C-alpha positions as CSV (number, residue, x, y, z in Angstrom):
1,M,157.6,-98.9,-10.2
2,H,159.9,-101.8,-11.9
3,T,161.3,-104.4,-9.3
4,H,164.3,-106.9,-10.8
5,I,164.3,-110.3,-8.2
6,D,168.1,-110.8,-8.9
7,T,170.1,-113.6,-7.9
8,I,173.5,-112.5,-6.9
9,A,176.9,-113.5,-5.4
10,A,179.0,-111.4,-3.4
11,I,182.8,-112.3,-1.7
12,A,181.6,-111.6,1.9
13,T,185.6,-112.2,3.5
14,A,188.3,-109.9,3.1
15,T,191.1,-109.9,0.4
16,S,193.6,-110.9,2.2
17,P,195.3,-114.7,2.0
18,A,193.3,-116.9,4.3
19,A,192.0,-120.8,5.0
20,I,188.5,-120.0,4.7
21,S,186.6,-117.8,2.0
22,I,183.1,-116.9,1.9
23,V,180.4,-116.2,-0.9
24,R,177.2,-115.2,-0.1
25,L,174.6,-115.9,-2.4
26,S,170.7,-114.5,-2.8
27,G,167.7,-114.4,-4.9
28,P,165.8,-116.8,-6.4
29,A,168.2,-119.0,-8.5
30,A,170.4,-119.2,-5.5
31,F,170.1,-122.8,-4.9
32,T,170.5,-123.8,-8.3
33,M,173.6,-121.4,-8.4
34,A,175.2,-122.9,-6.1
35,D,174.5,-126.7,-7.2
36,R,176.3,-125.6,-10.1
37,V,179.6,-124.0,-8.5
38,F,179.7,-126.0,-5.6
39,T,179.9,-129.9,-5.0
40,C,180.2,-132.2,-1.9
41,P,182.5,-135.1,-1.7
42,P,181.0,-138.8,-0.9
43,P,181.1,-139.2,2.2
44,P,183.4,-141.5,4.4
45,I,183.2,-145.5,3.7
46,S,182.4,-145.7,7.6
47,R,179.8,-143.2,7.0
48,R,177.1,-144.9,4.1
49,P,174.9,-146.7,4.1
50,H,175.2,-150.5,4.2
51,A,173.5,-152.1,1.0
52,T,170.9,-154.7,1.7
53,A,170.0,-157.5,-0.6
């Protein structure tokens, strides 16, 4: 039997307008795919580590 190990992305919320949507990623390249598609904003200045000299 031939098996495939694919990475898949699937929309996991309704197609109606909403404030939040969920995309489900699964498979061996899921983290790589998420890193290429999604970005995180930098933390607020008040939460950034302080520079030490």
